[in-house]
C-alpha positions as a Markdown table, in Angstrom:
| # | Residue | x | y | z |
|---|---|---|---|---|
| 1 | Met | 82.0 | 89.5 | 43.3 |
| 2 | Tyr | 79.7 | 87.7 | 45.8 |
| 3 | Arg | 75.9 | 87.7 | 45.7 |
| 4 | Trp | 74.7 | 89.1 | 49.0 |
| 5 | Asp | 71.3 | 88.4 | 50.5 |
| 6 | Ala | 70.7 | 91.9 | 51.5 |
| 7 | Glu | 67.6 | 91.3 | 53.5 |
| 8 | Glu | 69.1 | 88.4 | 55.5 |
| 9 | Tyr | 72.2 | 90.5 | 56.2 |
| 10 | Arg | 70.0 | 93.2 | 57.6 |
| 11 | Thr | 68.5 | 90.8 | 60.1 |
| 12 | Ser | 71.8 | 89.0 | 61.1 |
| 13 | Ser | 74.3 | 91.9 | 61.4 |
| 14 | Ser | 73.4 | 93.3 | 64.8 |
| 15 | Asn | 77.0 | 93.0 | 66.1 |
| 16 | Gln | 78.4 | 94.9 | 63.2 |
| 17 | Lys | 75.8 | 97.7 | 63.5 |
| 18 | Lys | 76.3 | 98.0 | 67.3 |
| 19 | Trp | 80.0 | 98.5 | 66.7 |
| 20 | Ala | 79.3 | 101.0 | 63.9 |
| 21 | Leu | 77.3 | 103.2 | 66.2 |
| 22 | Glu | 80.1 | 102.9 | 68.8 |
| 23 | Leu | 82.6 | 104.0 | 66.1 |
| 24 | Leu | 80.3 | 106.8 | 64.9 |
| 25 | Ser | 80.4 | 108.4 | 68.3 |
| 26 | Lys | 84.1 | 108.9 | 67.9 |
| 27 | Leu | 83.6 | 111.0 | 64.7 |
| 28 | Asp | 82.3 | 113.9 | 66.7 |
| 29 | Leu | 80.1 | 115.4 | 64.1 |
| 30 | Lys | 78.9 | 119.0 | 64.5 |
| 31 | Gly | 75.8 | 118.8 | 62.3 |
| 32 | Ser | 76.6 | 120.4 | 59.0 |
| 33 | Glu | 79.2 | 118.0 | 57.5 |
| 34 | Arg | 79.0 | 116.0 | 54.3 |
| 35 | Val | 80.0 | 112.4 | 55.2 |
| 36 | Leu | 80.9 | 109.5 | 52.9 |
| 37 | Asp | 80.0 | 106.0 | 54.3 |
| 38 | Ile | 82.1 | 103.3 | 52.5 |
| 39 | Gly | 80.3 | 99.9 | 52.5 |
| 40 | Cys | 76.9 | 101.2 | 53.4 |
| 41 | Gly | 75.2 | 97.8 | 53.2 |
| 42 | Asp | 71.5 | 98.1 | 54.0 |
| 43 | Gly | 71.8 | 101.8 | 54.7 |
| 44 | Glu | 71.0 | 101.7 | 58.5 |
| 45 | Val | 74.4 | 103.2 | 59.5 |
| 46 | Thr | 74.3 | 105.8 | 56.7 |
| 47 | Ala | 70.9 | 106.9 | 58.1 |
| 48 | Ala | 72.4 | 107.2 | 61.6 |
| 49 | Ile | 75.1 | 109.4 | 60.1 |
| 50 | Ala | 72.5 | 111.5 | 58.3 |
| 51 | Gln | 70.6 | 112.0 | 61.6 |
| 52 | Arg | 73.7 | 113.5 | 63.1 |
| 53 | Val | 74.2 | 116.0 | 60.2 |
| 54 | Pro | 70.7 | 117.6 | 59.8 |
| 55 | Arg | 72.3 | 120.6 | 58.1 |
| 56 | Gly | 74.6 | 118.4 | 56.1 |
| 57 | Ser | 74.3 | 115.1 | 54.2 |
| 58 | Ala | 75.4 | 111.5 | 54.0 |
| 59 | Val | 76.4 | 109.5 | 51.0 |
| 60 | Gly | 76.5 | 105.7 | 51.2 |
| 61 | Ile | 78.4 | 103.6 | 48.7 |
| 62 | Asp | 78.6 | 99.8 | 48.3 |
| 63 | Ser | 79.8 | 97.4 | 45.6 |
| 64 | Ser | 76.7 | 95.2 | 46.0 |
| 65 | Arg | 73.7 | 96.2 | 43.8 |
| 66 | Asp | 71.4 | 94.2 | 46.1 |
| 67 | Met | 72.6 | 96.2 | 49.2 |
| 68 | Val | 72.3 | 99.6 | 47.4 |
| 69 | Asp | 68.8 | 98.8 | 46.2 |
| 70 | Leu | 67.7 | 97.7 | 49.7 |
| 71 | Ala | 69.3 | 100.9 | 51.2 |
| 72 | Ala | 67.5 | 103.1 | 48.7 |
| 73 | Thr | 64.2 | 101.4 | 49.3 |
| 74 | Arg | 64.5 | 101.7 | 53.1 |
| 75 | Tyr | 65.6 | 105.3 | 53.0 |
| 76 | Pro | 63.9 | 107.0 | 49.9 |
| 77 | Pro | 64.9 | 110.6 | 49.1 |
| 78 | Glu | 61.4 | 111.9 | 49.6 |
| 79 | Arg | 61.6 | 110.9 | 53.3 |
| 80 | Phe | 65.3 | 111.2 | 53.8 |
| 81 | Pro | 66.4 | 114.1 | 51.7 |
| 82 | Asn | 70.0 | 114.3 | 53.0 |
| 83 | Ile | 70.9 | 110.7 | 52.2 |
| 84 | Thr | 72.1 | 109.4 | 48.8 |
| 85 | Phe | 73.3 | 105.9 | 47.8 |
| 86 | Phe | 75.6 | 104.9 | 45.0 |
| 87 | Leu | 76.8 | 101.6 | 43.6 |
| 88 | Lys | 80.6 | 102.1 | 43.7 |
| 89 | Asp | 83.7 | 100.0 | 44.4 |
| 90 | Ala | 85.7 | 101.2 | 47.4 |
| 91 | Arg | 88.8 | 101.1 | 45.1 |
| 92 | Glu | 87.2 | 103.5 | 42.6 |
| 93 | Ile | 86.2 | 106.4 | 44.8 |
| 94 | Asp | 86.2 | 109.4 | 42.4 |
| 95 | Phe | 84.5 | 112.2 | 44.3 |
| 96 | Asp | 86.6 | 115.4 | 44.2 |
| 97 | Glu | 87.2 | 117.2 | 47.6 |
| 98 | Glu | 83.5 | 117.2 | 48.6 |
| 99 | Phe | 83.5 | 115.4 | 52.0 |
| 100 | Asp | 84.3 | 116.7 | 55.4 |
| 101 | Ala | 84.6 | 113.1 | 56.7 |
| 102 | Val | 84.9 | 109.6 | 55.5 |
| 103 | Phe | 83.5 | 106.7 | 57.6 |
| 104 | Ser | 83.7 | 103.0 | 57.1 |
| 105 | Asn | 82.8 | 100.0 | 59.4 |
| 106 | Ala | 83.1 | 96.3 | 58.8 |
| 107 | Cys | 83.8 | 96.7 | 55.1 |
| 108 | Leu | 87.4 | 97.2 | 54.0 |
| 109 | His | 88.7 | 93.8 | 55.0 |
| 110 | Trp | 86.9 | 92.6 | 51.9 |
| 111 | Val | 89.4 | 94.7 | 49.8 |
| 112 | Val | 93.1 | 93.6 | 49.4 |
| 113 | Asp | 94.3 | 96.8 | 47.6 |
| 114 | His | 94.0 | 99.4 | 50.4 |
| 115 | Gln | 96.4 | 101.8 | 48.7 |
| 116 | Ser | 93.8 | 102.4 | 46.0 |
| 117 | Val | 91.1 | 102.9 | 48.6 |
| 118 | Leu | 93.2 | 105.4 | 50.6 |
| 119 | Ala | 94.1 | 107.4 | 47.4 |
| 120 | Gly | 90.4 | 107.7 | 46.7 |
| 121 | Val | 89.6 | 108.7 | 50.3 |
| 122 | Lys | 92.3 | 111.4 | 50.1 |
| 123 | Arg | 90.9 | 112.7 | 46.7 |
| 124 | Cys | 87.3 | 112.9 | 48.0 |
| 125 | Leu | 88.1 | 114.7 | 51.3 |
| 126 | Lys | 88.2 | 118.5 | 51.6 |
| 127 | Pro | 91.4 | 120.0 | 53.0 |
| 128 | Asn | 91.7 | 119.1 | 56.7 |
| 129 | Gly | 89.0 | 116.5 | 56.2 |
| 130 | Arg | 89.2 | 113.4 | 58.3 |
| 131 | Met | 88.6 | 109.7 | 58.1 |
| 132 | Leu | 87.6 | 107.1 | 60.6 |
| 133 | Leu | 87.8 | 103.5 | 59.5 |
| 134 | Gln | 87.2 | 100.2 | 61.3 |
| 135 | Met | 87.6 | 96.7 | 59.7 |
| 136 | Gly | 88.7 | 93.2 | 60.5 |
| 137 | Gly | 92.4 | 93.3 | 61.5 |
| 138 | Lys | 95.3 | 91.0 | 62.2 |
| 139 | Gly | 94.1 | 88.0 | 64.3 |
| 140 | Asn | 90.4 | 88.5 | 63.5 |
| 141 | Ala | 87.9 | 85.7 | 64.0 |
| 142 | Ala | 90.7 | 83.2 | 64.8 |
| 143 | Thr | 88.5 | 80.4 | 66.2 |
| 144 | Val | 86.0 | 80.8 | 63.3 |
| 145 | Leu | 88.8 | 80.5 | 60.8 |
| 146 | Glu | 90.2 | 77.5 | 62.7 |
| 147 | Ala | 86.8 | 75.8 | 62.4 |
| 148 | Ile | 86.5 | 76.6 | 58.7 |
| 149 | Ala | 90.1 | 75.3 | 58.1 |
| 150 | Ala | 89.2 | 72.0 | 59.8 |
| 151 | Val | 86.0 | 71.7 | 57.7 |
| 152 | Leu | 87.9 | 72.4 | 54.5 |
| 153 | Arg | 90.3 | 69.5 | 55.2 |
| 154 | Met | 87.3 | 67.1 | 55.4 |
| 155 | Pro | 87.1 | 64.8 | 52.3 |
| 156 | Arg | 83.4 | 65.8 | 51.7 |
| 157 | Trp | 84.4 | 69.5 | 51.3 |
| 158 | Ala | 88.0 | 69.6 | 50.3 |
| 159 | Gly | 87.4 | 69.3 | 46.5 |
| 160 | Tyr | 85.4 | 72.5 | 46.4 |
| 161 | Phe | 88.4 | 74.5 | 47.6 |
| 162 | Glu | 91.2 | 73.4 | 45.3 |
| 163 | Gly | 93.2 | 76.5 | 44.4 |
| 164 | Phe | 91.3 | 78.6 | 47.0 |
| 165 | Asp | 93.1 | 81.7 | 48.3 |
| 166 | Phe | 92.4 | 83.4 | 51.6 |
| 167 | Pro | 89.9 | 86.1 | 50.6 |
| 168 | Tyr | 90.2 | 88.7 | 53.4 |
| 169 | Ala | 92.7 | 91.5 | 54.1 |
| 170 | Phe | 93.3 | 91.5 | 57.9 |
| 171 | Tyr | 96.0 | 94.1 | 58.2 |
| 172 | Gly | 97.9 | 95.4 | 61.2 |
| 173 | Pro | 98.9 | 98.9 | 62.3 |
| 174 | Glu | 102.3 | 98.6 | 60.8 |
| 175 | Glu | 101.0 | 98.2 | 57.2 |
| 176 | Tyr | 98.5 | 101.0 | 57.6 |
| 177 | Arg | 101.0 | 103.5 | 59.0 |
| 178 | Ser | 103.3 | 102.8 | 56.1 |
| 179 | Trp | 100.5 | 103.6 | 53.6 |
| 180 | Leu | 99.1 | 106.7 | 55.2 |
| 181 | Ala | 102.0 | 109.1 | 55.8 |
| 182 | Pro | 103.5 | 108.9 | 52.3 |
| 183 | Ile | 100.3 | 110.1 | 50.6 |
| 184 | Gly | 99.8 | 113.0 | 53.0 |
| 185 | Phe | 97.7 | 111.8 | 55.8 |
| 186 | Gln | 98.3 | 113.0 | 59.4 |
| 187 | Val | 97.9 | 109.8 | 61.4 |
| 188 | Asn | 96.1 | 110.3 | 64.7 |
| 189 | Arg | 95.5 | 106.7 | 65.7 |
| 190 | Val | 95.9 | 103.2 | 64.3 |
| 191 | Glu | 95.3 | 100.3 | 66.6 |
| 192 | Leu | 93.9 | 96.8 | 67.0 |
| 193 | Leu | 90.9 | 96.4 | 69.2 |
| 194 | Pro | 89.6 | 93.0 | 70.4 |
| 195 | Lys | 85.8 | 92.7 | 70.5 |
| 196 | Asp | 83.6 | 89.8 | 71.8 |
| 197 | Met | 81.1 | 88.8 | 69.2 |
| 198 | Val | 78.1 | 87.0 | 70.6 |
| 199 | His | 75.4 | 84.9 | 68.8 |
| 200 | Glu | 72.5 | 83.6 | 70.7 |
| 201 | Gly | 72.6 | 80.0 | 69.7 |
| 202 | Ala | 73.6 | 77.9 | 66.8 |
| 203 | Gly | 70.9 | 79.3 | 64.5 |
| 204 | Ala | 72.1 | 82.9 | 64.9 |
| 205 | Phe | 75.7 | 81.8 | 64.3 |
| 206 | Ala | 74.7 | 79.9 | 61.2 |
| 207 | Ala | 72.8 | 82.9 | 59.8 |
| 208 | Trp | 75.9 | 85.0 | 60.3 |
| 209 | Ile | 78.1 | 82.4 | 58.5 |
| 210 | Arg | 75.5 | 82.2 | 55.7 |
| 211 | Thr | 75.3 | 85.9 | 55.1 |
| 212 | Thr | 78.9 | 87.1 | 55.6 |
| 213 | Trp | 81.3 | 84.3 | 54.9 |
| 214 | Leu | 80.4 | 84.2 | 51.2 |
| 215 | Pro | 83.8 | 83.4 | 49.8 |
| 216 | Tyr | 83.5 | 80.0 | 51.5 |
| 217 | Thr | 79.8 | 79.3 | 51.3 |
| 218 | Gln | 79.5 | 80.2 | 47.6 |
| 219 | Arg | 82.2 | 77.7 | 46.6 |
| 220 | Val | 79.8 | 74.9 | 47.7 |
| 221 | Pro | 76.9 | 73.9 | 45.6 |
| 222 | Glu | 73.7 | 75.5 | 46.8 |
| 223 | Ser | 72.1 | 72.2 | 47.6 |
| 224 | Leu | 74.9 | 71.5 | 50.1 |
| 225 | Arg | 75.4 | 74.9 | 51.7 |
| 226 | Glu | 73.3 | 74.3 | 54.7 |
| 227 | Ala | 75.1 | 71.1 | 55.5 |
| 228 | Phe | 78.4 | 72.9 | 55.0 |
| 229 | Ile | 77.3 | 75.7 | 57.4 |
| 230 | Arg | 76.1 | 73.2 | 60.0 |
| 231 | Glu | 79.6 | 71.5 | 59.8 |
| 232 | Ile | 81.3 | 74.8 | 60.5 |
| 233 | Val | 79.0 | 75.6 | 63.5 |
| 234 | Ser | 79.4 | 72.1 | 65.0 |
| 235 | Thr | 83.2 | 72.2 | 64.5 |
| 236 | His | 83.4 | 75.6 | 66.2 |
| 237 | Ala | 81.4 | 74.3 | 69.1 |
| 238 | Arg | 84.2 | 71.7 | 69.7 |
| 239 | Ile | 86.9 | 74.4 | 69.5 |
| 240 | Arg | 85.0 | 76.9 | 71.7 |
| 241 | Pro | 81.9 | 75.5 | 73.3 |
| 242 | Pro | 78.9 | 77.8 | 73.9 |
| 243 | Asp | 78.5 | 79.4 | 77.3 |
| 244 | Gly | 76.0 | 78.3 | 79.9 |
| 245 | Asn | 73.2 | 80.1 | 78.2 |
| 246 | Gly | 73.9 | 78.5 | 74.8 |
| 247 | Ser | 75.4 | 81.7 | 73.4 |
| 248 | Ile | 78.4 | 81.4 | 71.1 |
| 249 | His | 81.3 | 83.7 | 71.6 |
| 250 | Phe | 84.5 | 84.5 | 69.6 |
| 251 | Thr | 87.0 | 87.3 | 69.5 |
| 252 | Met | 86.9 | 89.6 | 66.6 |
| 253 | Val | 89.9 | 91.9 | 66.2 |
| 254 | Arg | 89.2 | 95.3 | 64.6 |
| 255 | Leu | 91.7 | 97.6 | 63.0 |
| 256 | Glu | 90.7 | 101.2 | 63.7 |
| 257 | Val | 92.2 | 104.0 | 61.7 |
| 258 | Glu | 91.9 | 107.7 | 62.4 |
| 259 | Ala | 93.7 | 110.2 | 60.2 |
| 260 | Glu | 93.4 | 113.7 | 58.7 |
| 261 | Lys | 94.1 | 115.1 | 55.2 |
| 262 | Gly | 96.5 | 118.0 | 55.3 |
| 263 | Ala | 95.5 | 121.5 | 54.4 |
| 264 | Ala | 95.6 | 122.6 | 50.8 |
C-alpha cells in the first residue's frame, strides 16, 4: 500500500479527470441507475456520475483511506444524498447484484490481479448490467518510464531499487478478452487508445510524478525525494524536450473495456 497525498492529487490530476468525463459520456446514463465507481479518489468523478443519475445513486470505492476521507468531506451526505463512499480494495468487491453499471478510470493499472476484480464486478452487477473501464494499457507512458529507468541506473539512486519489481499492470486487449468471455461477459469493445498528456511546465510535471508515481518515489528517503523527482523531470526533458511554450508532452496509452453481464 502507498500513502497518497489526497489533497495534492486533487490539484494535480486534471488530465485524469478530463479523461474520466470523456469516458463517462460513453456510459449513456438515463438518470435512475445505481453506479459503482472503482477508484473514486477525491470523489470528483463520483460526484459527476451522481449528477447524471438524479433518480439513482453513485457509490465510490477506493483502497486509500486518505482518498475516501477527502471524498466524504468534499461530498457529505447531507448535501449529496445520492453519493456514498467506502474504503474497499478493487479485488474484494462484495456487493451482490445491486449495480446497473460499473465505471472505473485511471485506477486498475495499480492492480495486477484483474481476474479477481472482474469476478467482483460480475458479482455486483445486476443481470444485463454493464461496465466501462479505462486504465493504463500496453505501451503507457513510455517516455516517462524511459526517463525513470535511466535515473534508476544512476549510482545515486540505484541502491534504493535493489529487488524492485515493475509495479503496474499495463495490459493489452488480448489479455482482457481472454478473461471476460469465460466468466460470462459479453464483450462489446476492448481497445488501446493513445492520449496526449500535457503538463504546463516542469513544476506541474513534478507534481504529477510526486503524487502518482508512488512506487518509485516512496522507495527513496523523504529527504531526497524532491531531488529524485527533479532528476526524473530533467532526464525526461532530454528524451522529449518541452514544446515552444514550455509545456511537457508524453503519450499515455489507455486500455478501454466495455462489456455487459448476461441475463439471469
